[in-house]
C-alpha angles and dihedrals in degrees: 000000000000122000130035127297095268093052092050092051091049091050092051091048090054091051095047098040104031094141095049102084098167094049093047092051095053095040093052092047093051094044093050090051089051093052097099091053094045092049090057091054111048089169089074090075092058088052090049087229097162094045090053090045094054101036115079116237089225137004117197119192121177142163121252114202118189138165125237126214091270093056094255115143117226128189122209129176122248128202139192119177112192095196108173132354099172095126103024148326117329112268128188143110137273119239123201109192135125091243093061117120134145095277092057092047092049091048092052093042092051091052089046090063090060096041093050093046090055091058091067090229122128096252132122129212132266143139139195146171147127142254087245115124113216092188117096095019122134118309089233088065089225093123092055089046092052092049094048092049091051092046093052092045086073102028095054093076091060102047140061141144091275097032113042128347115197125195138178131292135155109346093008114092134149092297095055093042088053092052091047094047092048091055092045091054091046092053098040097039090218139100102239101168095180097060095087132025125205094056123151120270091248093064107036106299129137129253117256089009092139095049098039099091094050091045089052091052090053094047089048092050090049091051092050092049091047089058087058093047092255138102143203091256110120094004122140112226125206105203132187129194136042103225133096095297095051091042092054092048091050093052097043094046090076091056092053094046094245128129128233110207102177144035127178141205139170092287095053137273139293125225114209108177092187091058136250090264112118128092090239093055095043093046090050091051090048091053097050090041088066092055122100094235108037114206115187089186086078089063091051092052094047098047100031098243132133123274121200111199119220093356137114124233098236094109090066121102117242144134099247133022119213109191099198105153105077143323126300094015098148123055136165092282 
């Protein structure tokens, strides 16, 4: 076949995964960056190293039926992609969001291999989730509970502390992890604390778990700036998202002397030129963050700042952008 090994693998990936845009983009980017290494080791082609790297070990797709408060049965689709377990049990989060489909899960699972490898820990890469939307469900939270129990009733047979260890992601916070873990314990009849991460402190979770990713992003940014003889002190941060990553960035910004001027959700974003940096503002955001149907417009009304419905904050001027809502937020436009 014409072309080098990397090109041939990319071409086959395009043919086999033509409807999985996100996965193809990240796989092609990684493979092209690996080209110099691959060219030095022609024996890798005989071992089909790149094919094994880009093909999941296992893809699990299952239906998730659940009942709403009116007695109507709904059926969502659940996924778990166990991408690579070469160095340890699969590890990666669960995402509950209406945009979830196999291509998104494979994209996230592929990246998880690389992220987990960089930790130096013996963990592989995986990802899972569903096209279920936990936002806007009943205030009693019973609908989310029913869904999580149904989801785990299938997933439990594929996971375990030494097999596959899910965690949270978009739409899956401490509440959902608690529901999932409760159902897992009920089915298995055993206290296997290591089967899920992101649990609440009261039942085996870790302190500052929810803030840790955002804190890490801030420490990383500070380290990068330090290499350039600069720091986060005095910097204006344009931030997107309203999950754990954005929350951690917002909290840690005060410690570094920087100012977060935006935060975004499904309904749009708020622009607070004075900064989201007081206890009152942060406590208010924490309160509405715990609601089922988050409305950032409430923040704008309370603190007299501008709210931009159905828009992203990337037209704002700042020193540093922290895209913390989802993947592929910033493009050439």
